[in-house]
Structures are given as structure tokens and as C-alpha cells.
N, C-alpha and C positions, 0 to 999 in steps of 0.2 A: 503493499500500499504506500508506504514512504518512497519507494523508488518510483513508483507509478506517479506520485504527486511531483517529484523533481522532474520526470520526463515532460509531464504535462506543463508545467512552468517554462521548461525550456522550449517546447515546442512552440508555445504560444508567443514567446519573445522571439524567436527565429520567424515564425510565421509573419510576425509584424514587419521584421526587417526585409523579408523577401516581397511583402506587399510594396514597401518603399521601393525595392528594386524593380518592380514591375511597372510602377508608375513614374519613377525617374531613371529607369535603367540607362538611358543616355548619358546621364551625369556619371555613372560609375563603370561604364564599359566602354569608355571613348580612348582614343590614343592621344587625349592631352586633357588637362585640367587647369582651371584658373581658380584661385581661391586665397583665403587668408589663414595661414598657418597659425596655430594658437599662441606662440609658436611651438614647434614640436619636431623632434628627431628621434630616429629609432635605429639601433644597431642590434642585428639578428645574431643568433649564436650558431646556425647552421652552417656547416662547411668551415668552422673555425680551424685556422687562423685567418681564412679568407672569407669575409662576412658580408652580408648584405646591409647597406647602409643608406639612409636617406630620411628626406623629410616627410611629415604627415600632414594632408591638407584636406579640409572639406571643400566640396564644389560649390562655396558660397564665400562672398565678401564681408567684411565687417568685424565686429569684435567677436571673435571665436574662442577667446580664452578659456572659457568654461569647459571647452572640450578635453583639456589636457591638463587640468588643474585640480587634483584630487583633494586638495585641502578645501576645495568650494564645493563639494559634492554632499555634504551632509544634509540629510533630508530628501535626498533624491532616491527614488525608487530602483530597484535593480533593472527594471525594464527602461527606465530613464537612463540609466548609465549605459546599458549595452546599446541601445539604440543611437545615442548621440556619439558613442565612440566608433559605431560601425559606419558612421558618416566620414570617418577619416580615411582618406586614400593614401596608402604608403607608397612613396616612390623609392626604388632600390638602385644602387648599383654595387658590384662586388669590389670590395677593397680589402687590401691587407690590413691586419691590425696594427702594423708598424707605420702605415701611411696616415701620419697627423697632420701632413701639410699638403700643399696643391690646391688649386681654386676650388674644386668640389668640397673637399673637407672643410676649407677655411670658410666658405659659404655657410655650411652647416653649423660652424663653430659661432658664426655670426648669428644664426638663427637662434641656438642654445642660449646665447648671451642676451638676446633682446629682451627688453622690459615690456615690448607691447606686441601684439600679432602681426605678422609680416605678409604682405601681398606676395603671391608665389605663382608662377606659370611653369608647368612641367610638359613636356611632350614625351610619350613613350614609344619604345620600339614597335610595340603593338598594343591593342586594347587591353586594359587591365583585367586582371581575373576576379571574379566576385568570391572567390574562397575568403574565408575570414579566419583570424588568429585567435585562439583561446589558450594560453598556455599556463595560466594559474598564478604567475608570478607578476607580470605587467599586465596593464589594462588592455582590453582587446582593440582591435582595429579592423577596418573594412578591406576592401579591394587593395590588390597589390600590382603595380607595374614597373617594369625596367625602364629607367630614365634614360631618354636620348639627350635631352637638354633641359636645364633648369635655370630659371631667372628669379630672384629675389630682390624685393625693393621695399625700402621704408623701415630698416631696422634701426633701434635705438638701443645702445648697449646699456646694460646694467653695470653702473659704476664700479661696484665692489666685485662683480665678476670680471670685468675687464681688467682691473689691477690685479687679481689673482692669476688671471690668465697669463698676463705678461711677466709674472714672477716665476721665472723657471728655475729658481734656487730653492722654492718652496716645495717640500715633499708632499705627495698627495693627501696624506691623512691630515696634514696642517692645513693644507688648501681647503678641504672639506670642512674642517672646524672653523676656518676663518669665515668661510661663507655662511655656515651655520649660525655662528655667533653675531654675524652683521645682520641677520634677521632674513636671508634668503630662503625661500621655502624649500623642503626636503625634495620635492619632485623636481624643481629646477636645477638642484645641486647634483642630483642624479644623472640629468641630461648632461650637464658640464663633464662630469666624470666619464660617461660613457663614450662622448665623442672626442675624447683625448685631449681636453683642455687643462687638467691639473696634474701637477707633479714634476718631478725632474726627468724622469724616463717615461715619457708619454706614449700612450697607444690606446687604441680603440677598445672599448669594454662593452661586450653584450649587454643591453639594457637589462635584462633579468639579473645579471651578475652584478651590474652598478647599483641596482636598488638594493640588495642584500649588502653590499660593500659599505655603501653609505650609511645605512642604518647601523651596521656593525661598528664603523670608525666611530660614529657619534656617540653611540651608547656606551662604547668602552671609555670614551673621554667623561662622560657623565657618571659612570661607576667611581672613577678615579676621584672626583669631586665629592660624591656623597659618603665616601668612606671616612671623611674628616667629620661629617655631622653626628649629631647626637641620636640615639636610637629612640624610635616612637615608643610610647608607653601604653598604646592602645591597640585593640584588633579593629580593623576597619574594613568593610566590604562594599565595593563599588559594583555597580551593574550597569550595562547598557546593551541594547539589542538593534541591530540594523541589518537589512539585505540578507535576512535568513542567518544570521550569525549572532549567538548569544555570548556576551562576555562577563565573566564575574571576575574581579581582582580583589585578592586579600593581601592586606599589609599586616604584619605582626611583629612584635617585639624581638629583634634579632639582628646581627650584623647582616650585611648584604648577602643574600641567598635568594636564588630565583629560580622558579620552576615553571613551564608552561605545559599544560596538558590539552590536547585536542581530542575532540570526539565527532565523528561523522557516520553517515549512514551510507552504506554501499549494498546494493541489492537487497536491502532490507536488513542487513546485518550491521551491528555497531562495531565500529573500528576505532582504535586509540592510537595516538602517538604523544610522545612527550621528551623533553629534554631538560636539563638544568645546570646551574654553576654555583660556585660560591664566589668570594672576591677574588680568587685567582682567573676567573672567567671560564670560558669554555675552550677545550683545545681540539674540537673535532667540528666539522659540519653538523649542525643540529638535525635530528631525525626529522622534525617538522619544517625544516627548511627556512624560507625568509621570513615566515610568520613569526619565528621565534625572536629575530632581531627587531622586527617592526613592534611587536608588543612590548618588548623590552625598553625600547626607546621611549614609547608613550607613557609608560609608568615612571621611568627615571625623570622624566621632564617634571612630572607632579613632585617627586623627592626633592629635585633641586629647586623648584619654585618655592617650597616649603621649608627647605634646609633641614631635612630629616633623612634619617637612615632606616631601613628595615628589611625584614624578609618579605618577600613576594611569591604569592601563587597566582597564576593566571589560568582560569577554565575557559576553554572556548567549546562551544557546542555549535557544529555546522548543522543546521536543519536541512531537510530537502528543499525548502524554499530558496536556498542559494544554488540555484539550478545551473547557472552560468558563472565560472570564475572571472572575477574582475580585476584581481591583482591584490598583492599584500598590503598595498596602500590602505585598504579598507580595515585591515587589522589594526595598523597604526593609528588611523583616524577614529577607530571604535574605541580602543583603550584610551585615547586623548579625551574623547568625549565622556567616557565612564569616569575618569578621574576628575571631570568638571560637576559630577554629581554630588549631592550630598551623601556621604557614606552612613552604612549602617554600622553602629558600634556594638561589639560583642565583648564578652568578658573572659573568652578563651579562643584558643585556635580552634579547638574541636567545635565550638559553637559557631565561629566564624565560617568554617567548613559547611556546616549544616545549613546555615543562611544562605551561603552561596549556592550550594547544590539545590536548595528549595526552589531557587529562581529558575532552575533547569529541569529538563526531563530525564536526567541521569542521576542515580543514587550517589551519596557521598562515599559508599563503600566501592562503587564503581571507580569513581574518580581516583580515590587513593590506591586501588589495587593496580592501576596503570600508571602511576607516578612514583616518584623516590624521596618525595619531601619528608615523609614521615621517617624514613630510613636515616636521612641526613640530619634530621632533628635529634634523633636518638645518638648521633656522634658529636652533639654540641658539648662545650665545655663552659664553665663559668665566664671565661673570657668573652664569649659571645654577646654576653649581656653589658659588658663595660666598654 
């Protein structure tokens, strides 16, 4: 029944997209396109280290910034997000990851650096393909075409990005942190990282890898900061639900320790994944991939803002309503929103876990049996509390 519900939702969303194609197919199956890029660039991972790179453009002119700004997608439905994302046509050329100079890449770097949408004209070798991309890490996009020629006009550089771009003595990690601390949105930092604009030894980075790398770099730096803060003296439970994802976040008195547990439905069967770390960090790719770092960053921003340190457990229930993946940005933004809610205060970790699990359709015992936090807590010492 759960799987059927998910398939029904997916079919309904894609049916609406195909309806759009049937009405406006000439816009998406032409050998050229003229429109305003949000601005947006994308680096694929297929055939690495020679990858497909290019801009993404809707077949309309004007303020299209919403189409590639996840930080502004709060309150949008899954159908809204998927359908306006599928209106982005992706132009591509095959490029070596070492090629961070030359007119084509330099134009794309200007796109990534721009503070406003950019008018763009592309011609393709042949009409675009109507196939769509749904990879789970990055947001989806629509038709794809191999670029024959590209023209960009009207870019205006974001000054802090421009300064960082020209500082080739700055390490990539420091460049990411400089941009984050200057208030640049994470989604924009990820684009700059991906299109080879940051660091001393620059190269192109597939978009889905740059998303995880950016979240990881920023969250590591935030952990270093919170280790100097005092430990909270309460048990706090935060809750938020959007796009078929239910999040609960538990903060408890402890030195930094973090675990994220995910649960999802596949063919009617409940599956789990989890990973964890202490103050030493994580020394392997997380079992739950980029969601681990996206959620970690979201909760660390709350700890930084309140100048506190705590143990953290994040539970994510992925319901069948999340029928089409739209990227790990929704985890980061979901946790950020959760941390803006008023927390429920509990008198113990056990009661906090009960409160959290009562917000979801999965029992506390099931969550705990698929995580490691209880095992880690049994290893604590008195120094953990001071």
C-alpha cells in the first residue's frame, strides 16, 4: 500500500510534466534556447574525469532566480519544486576536470559568480532530449542538449565571490569558509566549488560531490567552534515535516556527539541507515551519504547561534509521499527550519526519545535498534559532562 501510494504520487507529478511537454514541446525539443539562467551551472559525474559541464536555462526571460535557490523553497510542495526544476534545460559540453580555464569554462565561472540571473542563448548540435535527471543528491532538471554555441550577457559579479576567485593562494577549505562567513548562500558556494573557482589546485568537481564537500567543510569548522562552548543542561526536542520527510532533532547534555538515523519504505518494507561521530569527526563516507552532512550543518548553526554544545540525535523518516528525490538541500533546510521551532523540553534522554518517536510512525525501540547512540553513551566518562 505504501509503495503504491508513492508510485501514484510520482506518476501524477510526471504526468503533469508530460502535459507541459505536450503543450510547449517546441520549447524543450528545439536545437536552440533563449532564456535567463537563475544563474545555474551543473557538472556531471558520468565518464569522470571527462565530464559533461554546462549552464541550466529555462525557456523564459526575467527573474528566474527561484528555480535554483533551495534556500527560498520553504513552503513549496514537492510537485511545485519538481515541475519548475524540470523547466531548466541543461546544456552540456564534455570537459576534462583539469580544464578550469578557456572561454567556455570562464563564461560558466562568470555565471556562477553572478549576483543576478543572466540572459543566455544556446544552440545545440541536435534537438534536446526530454529525458530528466533524478539522482537524489542534487535537485532534478529537465531536457539535455549538447552545446554548439553559447552566449551569455548581463552578469554582475558578487564581490566576495570575485575576491575569493582571484585569491589563488587560498586553500579550497578556507575559500568555502570565507564565502560562508560572508553570508553567501550554501547553494551558491557549491556551484563555485563545482565549476573550479576555489582553492590552489583547481579542478572541476561533479555537482553532487561539491554539495557534500561544501556541507562537510562548513560543518567541520562549526564543530571546532562549538567544542569551546558550555554544555546544555536540558533535553530539547525539535520537529519539522516537509516534502514527505519528517525530522526530529534531540539535543541532550553531552560533549559533541552526533548520530543521524534514517528510515524509509521500499516495496512496503521498512529500511534503515545510520552513521555517527564524536568530537574526532567521521573517518569514512557516511552510510547515509550527503544527508549526514546536510543535517549536521543545519543543527550546528543552531548551536553556534546559541553558543552551546550538546549531543545530537537526528531521526529522519522518509515517507512514501517523498516520491521523487529533489536533493539533500531539503534535509539541510528541513533541519534549519526544525531548529527555528520552539523545542519540547524533556527531563531525560529516554523521555526525549519517546517524545521524538511519538511524532513519527516508527517506534522508539526500532530507532534505537538501528542506531549506535545508546552504545556510545554507555562508553561516556565523567569528563563528558565538564
